[in-house]
C-alpha beads as a LAMMPS data file, in Angstrom:
LAMMPS data file: protein, C-alpha beads

341 atoms
340 bonds

1 atom types
1 bond types

-500.0 500.0 xlo xhi
-500.0 500.0 ylo yhi
-500.0 500.0 zlo zhi

Masses

1 110.0

Atoms # bond

1 1 1 -100.685 -422.616 -8.667
2 1 1 -102.540 -423.909 -5.638
3 1 1 -103.474 -420.844 -3.600
4 1 1 -104.862 -417.573 -4.880
5 1 1 -103.430 -414.331 -3.518
6 1 1 -106.351 -412.825 -1.553
7 1 1 -105.697 -409.228 -2.677
8 1 1 -105.347 -407.612 -6.093
9 1 1 -104.581 -404.097 -4.802
10 1 1 -102.956 -403.574 -1.411
11 1 1 -100.121 -402.013 0.549
12 1 1 -97.090 -404.298 0.749
13 1 1 -95.345 -403.793 4.083
14 1 1 -91.750 -404.850 4.709
15 1 1 -90.119 -406.033 7.926
16 1 1 -88.894 -402.484 8.631
17 1 1 -92.450 -401.133 8.615
18 1 1 -92.182 -399.269 5.308
19 1 1 -94.757 -400.007 2.618
20 1 1 -95.507 -399.470 -1.068
21 1 1 -98.693 -399.569 -3.084
22 1 1 -98.934 -402.922 -4.890
23 1 1 -101.145 -403.952 -7.775
24 1 1 -101.561 -407.415 -9.313
25 1 1 -102.584 -407.592 -12.973
26 1 1 -105.767 -409.647 -13.364
27 1 1 -105.681 -410.124 -17.142
28 1 1 -106.880 -413.595 -18.119
29 1 1 -106.263 -415.694 -21.221
30 1 1 -108.843 -415.400 -24.045
31 1 1 -112.013 -417.400 -23.310
32 1 1 -110.618 -418.549 -19.952
33 1 1 -113.308 -420.410 -18.058
34 1 1 -114.895 -418.776 -15.028
35 1 1 -113.414 -420.067 -11.808
36 1 1 -109.847 -420.179 -13.028
37 1 1 -107.631 -417.619 -11.351
38 1 1 -104.536 -417.756 -13.544
39 1 1 -103.406 -414.397 -14.967
40 1 1 -100.879 -413.165 -17.502
41 1 1 -98.847 -410.057 -18.298
42 1 1 -98.683 -411.201 -21.953
43 1 1 -102.359 -410.521 -22.539
44 1 1 -104.206 -410.704 -25.843
45 1 1 -106.073 -407.439 -26.362
46 1 1 -109.520 -408.803 -27.139
47 1 1 -112.993 -408.524 -25.528
48 1 1 -112.875 -411.870 -23.699
49 1 1 -109.536 -411.042 -21.974
50 1 1 -110.693 -407.520 -21.050
51 1 1 -113.937 -408.840 -19.562
52 1 1 -112.113 -411.719 -17.851
53 1 1 -109.698 -409.323 -16.163
54 1 1 -112.552 -407.057 -15.067
55 1 1 -114.544 -409.941 -13.563
56 1 1 -111.505 -411.352 -11.785
57 1 1 -110.563 -408.022 -10.173
58 1 1 -111.901 -408.091 -6.600
59 1 1 -111.713 -404.665 -4.857
60 1 1 -114.146 -402.776 -7.118
61 1 1 -115.551 -401.010 -4.067
62 1 1 -112.346 -398.953 -3.741
63 1 1 -111.106 -398.926 -7.364
64 1 1 -112.967 -399.377 -10.648
65 1 1 -110.058 -398.983 -13.077
66 1 1 -107.849 -401.954 -13.920
67 1 1 -104.560 -402.263 -15.795
68 1 1 -104.117 -404.688 -18.667
69 1 1 -100.646 -405.471 -20.065
70 1 1 -100.964 -406.885 -23.569
71 1 1 -98.681 -408.134 -26.328
72 1 1 -96.176 -410.928 -26.770
73 1 1 -93.467 -411.161 -24.122
74 1 1 -89.675 -410.819 -24.397
75 1 1 -89.836 -407.863 -26.765
76 1 1 -92.600 -409.035 -29.108
77 1 1 -95.243 -406.436 -28.280
78 1 1 -98.762 -406.263 -29.745
79 1 1 -99.585 -407.196 -33.317
80 1 1 -101.810 -405.291 -35.765
81 1 1 -104.910 -407.258 -34.805
82 1 1 -104.539 -406.361 -31.119
83 1 1 -104.043 -402.668 -31.893
84 1 1 -107.065 -402.606 -34.201
85 1 1 -109.164 -404.396 -31.571
86 1 1 -108.011 -401.889 -28.934
87 1 1 -109.063 -398.920 -31.079
88 1 1 -112.489 -400.494 -31.671
89 1 1 -113.033 -401.199 -27.947
90 1 1 -111.881 -397.659 -27.125
91 1 1 -114.864 -396.321 -29.085
92 1 1 -117.148 -398.108 -26.636
93 1 1 -119.253 -401.270 -26.558
94 1 1 -122.644 -401.274 -24.751
95 1 1 -122.534 -403.268 -21.518
96 1 1 -118.749 -403.572 -21.709
97 1 1 -115.983 -401.933 -19.608
98 1 1 -114.671 -398.717 -21.128
99 1 1 -111.221 -399.268 -22.673
100 1 1 -108.528 -396.554 -22.822
101 1 1 -105.129 -397.046 -24.439
102 1 1 -102.476 -395.395 -22.280
103 1 1 -99.327 -395.782 -20.215
104 1 1 -98.488 -397.393 -16.880
105 1 1 -97.174 -394.345 -15.005
106 1 1 -100.375 -392.258 -15.291
107 1 1 -102.380 -395.311 -14.221
108 1 1 -100.398 -395.720 -10.999
109 1 1 -100.374 -391.981 -10.282
110 1 1 -104.167 -391.897 -10.469
111 1 1 -104.462 -395.147 -8.489
112 1 1 -102.289 -393.794 -5.658
113 1 1 -104.297 -390.574 -5.549
114 1 1 -107.593 -392.479 -5.549
115 1 1 -106.569 -394.771 -2.679
116 1 1 -104.529 -392.422 -0.499
117 1 1 -107.325 -391.745 2.004
118 1 1 -109.285 -394.998 1.931
119 1 1 -109.324 -397.029 5.172
120 1 1 -110.260 -400.173 3.229
121 1 1 -106.964 -400.796 1.446
122 1 1 -105.601 -404.096 2.872
123 1 1 -101.995 -404.529 4.039
124 1 1 -99.878 -407.595 3.264
125 1 1 -97.007 -408.121 5.699
126 1 1 -93.831 -409.924 4.712
127 1 1 -92.913 -411.988 1.709
128 1 1 -94.898 -412.611 -1.465
129 1 1 -94.379 -416.076 -2.893
130 1 1 -95.400 -417.021 -6.430
131 1 1 -96.154 -420.741 -6.301
132 1 1 -95.886 -421.039 -10.076
133 1 1 -92.091 -420.660 -9.844
134 1 1 -91.044 -423.634 -7.753
135 1 1 -87.361 -423.942 -6.852
136 1 1 -86.451 -420.320 -7.603
137 1 1 -84.780 -419.976 -4.174
138 1 1 -82.496 -422.986 -4.624
139 1 1 -81.833 -423.652 -8.333
140 1 1 -78.322 -422.706 -9.518
141 1 1 -77.206 -421.864 -5.990
142 1 1 -73.769 -420.811 -7.251
143 1 1 -75.191 -417.762 -9.043
144 1 1 -77.129 -416.690 -5.959
145 1 1 -73.954 -416.973 -3.878
146 1 1 -71.889 -415.058 -6.423
147 1 1 -74.567 -412.397 -6.703
148 1 1 -74.325 -411.693 -2.982
149 1 1 -70.515 -411.806 -2.947
150 1 1 -70.375 -409.399 -5.901
151 1 1 -72.763 -407.003 -4.154
152 1 1 -70.524 -407.015 -1.087
153 1 1 -67.339 -406.580 -3.117
154 1 1 -68.769 -403.723 -5.159
155 1 1 -70.014 -402.018 -2.011
156 1 1 -66.560 -402.288 -0.448
157 1 1 -64.909 -401.031 -3.636
158 1 1 -67.222 -397.998 -3.777
159 1 1 -66.651 -397.207 -0.131
160 1 1 -62.839 -397.445 -0.320
161 1 1 -62.736 -395.530 -3.608
162 1 1 -64.771 -392.766 -1.957
163 1 1 -62.482 -392.687 1.096
164 1 1 -59.433 -392.408 -1.180
165 1 1 -61.148 -389.742 -3.306
166 1 1 -61.681 -387.596 -0.190
167 1 1 -57.901 -387.739 0.246
168 1 1 -57.165 -386.714 -3.321
169 1 1 -57.343 -389.835 -5.503
170 1 1 -59.390 -389.821 -8.725
171 1 1 -62.625 -391.810 -8.322
172 1 1 -62.941 -394.565 -10.951
173 1 1 -66.648 -394.136 -11.664
174 1 1 -66.492 -395.753 -15.103
175 1 1 -65.138 -399.099 -13.879
176 1 1 -67.604 -399.189 -10.994
177 1 1 -70.533 -398.354 -13.277
178 1 1 -69.601 -401.085 -15.758
179 1 1 -69.218 -403.665 -12.979
180 1 1 -72.577 -402.726 -11.439
181 1 1 -74.309 -402.931 -14.827
182 1 1 -72.850 -406.401 -15.366
183 1 1 -74.115 -407.512 -11.954
184 1 1 -77.567 -406.040 -12.556
185 1 1 -77.738 -407.805 -15.914
186 1 1 -77.310 -411.091 -14.044
187 1 1 -80.161 -410.169 -11.683
188 1 1 -82.576 -410.575 -14.599
189 1 1 -85.708 -412.434 -13.534
190 1 1 -84.677 -415.692 -15.195
191 1 1 -80.918 -415.553 -14.626
192 1 1 -80.769 -415.119 -10.849
193 1 1 -83.655 -417.533 -10.047
194 1 1 -81.981 -420.307 -12.049
195 1 1 -84.539 -420.726 -14.852
196 1 1 -82.333 -419.854 -17.863
197 1 1 -80.788 -422.212 -20.396
198 1 1 -77.250 -423.474 -19.770
199 1 1 -75.539 -421.087 -22.211
200 1 1 -76.666 -418.107 -20.126
201 1 1 -74.814 -419.440 -17.087
202 1 1 -71.666 -420.073 -19.073
203 1 1 -71.688 -416.360 -19.923
204 1 1 -72.570 -415.463 -16.329
205 1 1 -69.481 -417.218 -14.959
206 1 1 -67.260 -415.157 -17.228
207 1 1 -69.105 -411.987 -16.264
208 1 1 -68.727 -412.616 -12.539
209 1 1 -65.005 -413.206 -13.101
210 1 1 -64.816 -409.782 -14.746
211 1 1 -66.658 -408.219 -11.791
212 1 1 -64.226 -409.731 -9.283
213 1 1 -61.234 -408.640 -11.387
214 1 1 -62.610 -405.087 -11.353
215 1 1 -63.320 -405.018 -7.604
216 1 1 -59.910 -406.496 -6.765
217 1 1 -58.260 -403.792 -8.858
218 1 1 -60.406 -400.983 -7.396
219 1 1 -59.859 -402.094 -3.805
220 1 1 -56.104 -402.510 -4.317
221 1 1 -55.884 -399.093 -5.997
222 1 1 -57.699 -397.372 -3.134
223 1 1 -55.727 -399.335 -0.542
224 1 1 -52.366 -398.409 -2.060
225 1 1 -53.388 -394.756 -2.011
226 1 1 -54.661 -394.855 1.560
227 1 1 -51.783 -396.641 3.261
228 1 1 -48.968 -397.440 0.845
229 1 1 -46.905 -400.591 1.270
230 1 1 -43.917 -401.819 3.272
231 1 1 -44.355 -404.080 6.259
232 1 1 -47.875 -402.764 6.916
233 1 1 -51.127 -404.075 5.495
234 1 1 -54.546 -402.446 5.599
235 1 1 -57.512 -404.443 6.893
236 1 1 -60.934 -402.943 6.176
237 1 1 -64.322 -403.694 7.699
238 1 1 -67.296 -402.960 5.417
239 1 1 -69.876 -403.954 8.047
240 1 1 -71.712 -401.418 10.261
241 1 1 -70.216 -402.725 13.525
242 1 1 -66.715 -403.140 14.920
243 1 1 -65.347 -406.650 14.646
244 1 1 -62.407 -408.952 15.284
245 1 1 -61.888 -411.604 12.633
246 1 1 -59.342 -413.643 10.724
247 1 1 -57.518 -412.624 7.547
248 1 1 -55.572 -414.791 5.135
249 1 1 -51.964 -413.751 4.496
250 1 1 -49.488 -415.431 2.139
251 1 1 -47.346 -418.298 3.408
252 1 1 -44.408 -416.925 5.362
253 1 1 -46.299 -413.865 6.653
254 1 1 -48.329 -413.304 9.820
255 1 1 -49.728 -410.472 11.915
256 1 1 -47.091 -409.369 14.401
257 1 1 -47.939 -410.374 17.960
258 1 1 -50.971 -412.462 16.994
259 1 1 -51.476 -416.228 16.653
260 1 1 -51.828 -417.770 13.214
261 1 1 -52.588 -421.108 11.629
262 1 1 -51.057 -422.428 8.426
263 1 1 -53.683 -423.377 5.848
264 1 1 -53.333 -424.685 2.322
265 1 1 -54.124 -421.209 0.944
266 1 1 -51.844 -419.281 3.336
267 1 1 -51.580 -418.238 6.987
268 1 1 -54.860 -417.576 8.789
269 1 1 -54.219 -414.694 11.209
270 1 1 -56.274 -412.927 13.882
271 1 1 -56.932 -409.183 13.575
272 1 1 -58.662 -407.435 16.471
273 1 1 -60.854 -404.355 16.790
274 1 1 -61.373 -403.152 13.236
275 1 1 -63.820 -400.199 13.454
276 1 1 -67.234 -400.203 11.807
277 1 1 -67.084 -399.041 8.178
278 1 1 -63.420 -398.317 8.732
279 1 1 -59.969 -399.793 8.585
280 1 1 -56.749 -400.182 10.470
281 1 1 -53.205 -401.005 9.486
282 1 1 -51.510 -404.109 10.810
283 1 1 -47.805 -404.814 11.123
284 1 1 -46.741 -408.015 9.435
285 1 1 -43.747 -410.162 10.190
286 1 1 -41.981 -413.163 8.716
287 1 1 -43.503 -416.368 9.976
288 1 1 -42.625 -419.984 9.264
289 1 1 -45.443 -422.366 8.470
290 1 1 -47.076 -423.481 11.691
291 1 1 -47.990 -427.173 11.425
292 1 1 -51.015 -428.325 13.333
293 1 1 -50.156 -430.161 16.515
294 1 1 -52.175 -431.476 19.412
295 1 1 -51.513 -430.426 22.966
296 1 1 -51.914 -432.577 26.025
297 1 1 -54.807 -432.091 28.393
298 1 1 -56.869 -429.990 26.020
299 1 1 -60.622 -429.667 26.369
300 1 1 -63.492 -428.130 24.422
301 1 1 -66.501 -427.074 26.463
302 1 1 -69.887 -425.468 25.853
303 1 1 -72.960 -425.174 28.056
304 1 1 -74.075 -428.534 26.614
305 1 1 -70.987 -430.721 26.352
306 1 1 -67.350 -431.015 27.418
307 1 1 -64.852 -432.920 25.237
308 1 1 -61.447 -433.856 26.611
309 1 1 -58.556 -434.793 24.307
310 1 1 -55.199 -436.452 24.809
311 1 1 -51.847 -435.419 23.367
312 1 1 -52.612 -437.037 19.999
313 1 1 -55.867 -435.165 19.476
314 1 1 -58.099 -438.151 20.229
315 1 1 -61.238 -437.818 22.352
316 1 1 -60.687 -439.287 25.815
317 1 1 -63.885 -438.134 27.497
318 1 1 -67.271 -436.857 26.373
319 1 1 -69.305 -435.301 29.169
320 1 1 -72.958 -434.236 28.846
321 1 1 -73.287 -431.045 30.908
322 1 1 -77.089 -431.271 30.988
323 1 1 -77.376 -434.927 32.000
324 1 1 -74.200 -434.860 34.139
325 1 1 -72.999 -438.111 32.651
326 1 1 -70.371 -439.623 30.328
327 1 1 -70.632 -442.633 27.981
328 1 1 -69.426 -445.913 29.420
329 1 1 -65.889 -447.034 28.396
330 1 1 -67.444 -449.808 26.280
331 1 1 -69.502 -447.280 24.253
332 1 1 -66.776 -444.682 23.987
333 1 1 -65.149 -444.536 20.569
334 1 1 -62.005 -442.485 20.159
335 1 1 -62.294 -439.906 17.392
336 1 1 -59.397 -437.867 16.101
337 1 1 -59.724 -434.202 15.188
338 1 1 -57.134 -431.660 14.041
339 1 1 -56.058 -428.980 16.486
340 1 1 -54.573 -425.675 15.513
341 1 1 -51.294 -424.059 16.429

Bonds

1 1 1 2
2 1 2 3
3 1 3 4
4 1 4 5
5 1 5 6
6 1 6 7
7 1 7 8
8 1 8 9
9 1 9 10
10 1 10 11
11 1 11 12
12 1 12 13
13 1 13 14
14 1 14 15
15 1 15 16
16 1 16 17
17 1 17 18
18 1 18 19
19 1 19 20
20 1 20 21
21 1 21 22
22 1 22 23
23 1 23 24
24 1 24 25
25 1 25 26
26 1 26 27
27 1 27 28
28 1 28 29
29 1 29 30
30 1 30 31
31 1 31 32
32 1 32 33
33 1 33 34
34 1 34 35
35 1 35 36
36 1 36 37
37 1 37 38
38 1 38 39
39 1 39 40
40 1 40 41
41 1 41 42
42 1 42 43
43 1 43 44
44 1 44 45
45 1 45 46
46 1 46 47
47 1 47 48
48 1 48 49
49 1 49 50
50 1 50 51
51 1 51 52
52 1 52 53
53 1 53 54
54 1 54 55
55 1 55 56
56 1 56 57
57 1 57 58
58 1 58 59
59 1 59 60
60 1 60 61
61 1 61 62
62 1 62 63
63 1 63 64
64 1 64 65
65 1 65 66
66 1 66 67
67 1 67 68
68 1 68 69
69 1 69 70
70 1 70 71
71 1 71 72
72 1 72 73
73 1 73 74
74 1 74 75
75 1 75 76
76 1 76 77
77 1 77 78
78 1 78 79
79 1 79 80
80 1 80 81
81 1 81 82
82 1 82 83
83 1 83 84
84 1 84 85
85 1 85 86
86 1 86 87
87 1 87 88
88 1 88 89
89 1 89 90
90 1 90 91
91 1 91 92
92 1 92 93
93 1 93 94
94 1 94 95
95 1 95 96
96 1 96 97
97 1 97 98
98 1 98 99
99 1 99 100
100 1 100 101
101 1 101 102
102 1 102 103
103 1 103 104
104 1 104 105
105 1 105 106
106 1 106 107
107 1 107 108
108 1 108 109
109 1 109 110
110 1 110 111
111 1 111 112
112 1 112 113
113 1 113 114
114 1 114 115
115 1 115 116
116 1 116 117
117 1 117 118
118 1 118 119
119 1 119 120
120 1 120 121
121 1 121 122
122 1 122 123
123 1 123 124
124 1 124 125
125 1 125 126
126 1 126 127
127 1 127 128
128 1 128 129
129 1 129 130
130 1 130 131
131 1 131 132
132 1 132 133
133 1 133 134
134 1 134 135
135 1 135 136
136 1 136 137
137 1 137 138
138 1 138 139
139 1 139 140
140 1 140 141
141 1 141 142
142 1 142 143
143 1 143 144
144 1 144 145
145 1 145 146
146 1 146 147
147 1 147 148
148 1 148 149
149 1 149 150
150 1 150 151
151 1 151 152
152 1 152 153
153 1 153 154
154 1 154 155
155 1 155 156
156 1 156 157
157 1 157 158
158 1 158 159
159 1 159 160
160 1 160 161
161 1 161 162
162 1 162 163
163 1 163 164
164 1 164 165
165 1 165 166
166 1 166 167
167 1 167 168
168 1 168 169
169 1 169 170
170 1 170 171
171 1 171 172
172 1 172 173
173 1 173 174
174 1 174 175
175 1 175 176
176 1 176 177
177 1 177 178
178 1 178 179
179 1 179 180
180 1 180 181
181 1 181 182
182 1 182 183
183 1 183 184
184 1 184 185
185 1 185 186
186 1 186 187
187 1 187 188
188 1 188 189
189 1 189 190
190 1 190 191
191 1 191 192
192 1 192 193
193 1 193 194
194 1 194 195
195 1 195 196
196 1 196 197
197 1 197 198
198 1 198 199
199 1 199 200
200 1 200 201
201 1 201 202
202 1 202 203
203 1 203 204
204 1 204 205
205 1 205 206
206 1 206 207
207 1 207 208
208 1 208 209
209 1 209 210
210 1 210 211
211 1 211 212
212 1 212 213
213 1 213 214
214 1 214 215
215 1 215 216
216 1 216 217
217 1 217 218
218 1 218 219
219 1 219 220
220 1 220 221
221 1 221 222
222 1 222 223
223 1 223 224
224 1 224 225
225 1 225 226
226 1 226 227
227 1 227 228
228 1 228 229
229 1 229 230
230 1 230 231
231 1 231 232
232 1 232 233
233 1 233 234
234 1 234 235
235 1 235 236
236 1 236 237
237 1 237 238
238 1 238 239
239 1 239 240
240 1 240 241
241 1 241 242
242 1 242 243
243 1 243 244
244 1 244 245
245 1 245 246
246 1 246 247
247 1 247 248
248 1 248 249
249 1 249 250
250 1 250 251
251 1 251 252
252 1 252 253
253 1 253 254
254 1 254 255
255 1 255 256
256 1 256 257
257 1 257 258
258 1 258 259
259 1 259 260
260 1 260 261
261 1 261 262
262 1 262 263
263 1 263 264
264 1 264 265
265 1 265 266
266 1 266 267
267 1 267 268
268 1 268 269
269 1 269 270
270 1 270 271
271 1 271 272
272 1 272 273
273 1 273 274
274 1 274 275
275 1 275 276
276 1 276 277
277 1 277 278
278 1 278 279
279 1 279 280
280 1 280 281
281 1 281 282
282 1 282 283
283 1 283 284
284 1 284 285
285 1 285 286
286 1 286 287
287 1 287 288
288 1 288 289
289 1 289 290
290 1 290 291
291 1 291 292
292 1 292 293
293 1 293 294
294 1 294 295
295 1 295 296
296 1 296 297
297 1 297 298
298 1 298 299
299 1 299 300
300 1 300 301
301 1 301 302
302 1 302 303
303 1 303 304
304 1 304 305
305 1 305 306
306 1 306 307
307 1 307 308
308 1 308 309
309 1 309 310
310 1 310 311
311 1 311 312
312 1 312 313
313 1 313 314
314 1 314 315
315 1 315 316
316 1 316 317
317 1 317 318
318 1 318 319
319 1 319 320
320 1 320 321
321 1 321 322
322 1 322 323
323 1 323 324
324 1 324 325
325 1 325 326
326 1 326 327
327 1 327 328
328 1 328 329
329 1 329 330
330 1 330 331
331 1 331 332
332 1 332 333
333 1 333 334
334 1 334 335
335 1 335 336
336 1 336 337
337 1 337 338
338 1 338 339
339 1 339 340
340 1 340 341
């Protein structure tokens, strides 16, 4: 770590203006030299660690009780020596902080009560970044992506299951609960950041597959109940605003009266005006594959540039709308791009 967090006890304020009381454990390693600011939540319950945590804690003017988490991490807990040392320190040592063995919840309840009226509690706005964990935002990007997709899919499944339940269908709470628990398991503080061993991620891939299988089944079940089948399909919008977007239908199918483009995976079709947190049915029709073809005299234009194409899809003119100029014929290189049907 390079920089020390300036506060040990503070209000942590989010971008929406809400805040929570935050407390950083200041427990140090046994016999840690003065001047070092590293801390641990796997503390050794001994006099040097207790005194080190007390000295390191800054805001003693507003709070004179600190929390020390001790024991071996990942389920190890304290050993007999730590417990015996804790009982001895609890009896009191002259010139030494008073030690009380207790629980976390009462500590925070008393801390919140003690600080509720103080004007001296600092506020930290925005993100907290632990420099010790470099690369946690980028390592194993696939699991971060799948985590977000699974959250979206589970949210949509819950919402559609609820809508169908209000119309008489039985709500599949058990499947949803199991899928959520599997997702939350993979939000463990080493799994999601990307700091686990490889075997963990092999299991995670299988678990995400099971989540997607569950959400596909739940969404299809609710959809069948809400609108049935036939030539109609239901398109849902799980976002809080109305939108027009594309949907992928199987080859040979398209949205009636709307343009489509044939892709490798199917036909990409336009659907307009799907209400916020709602759905609409669309009429489908038979549609032959629509091969991409270029059209003569086409142009693409933004506020910055205008690109003109010929009938083969090649660039014939590139015009800079800000500089009011085009490249000279000698510098112009024709580039081909696909155009859609």
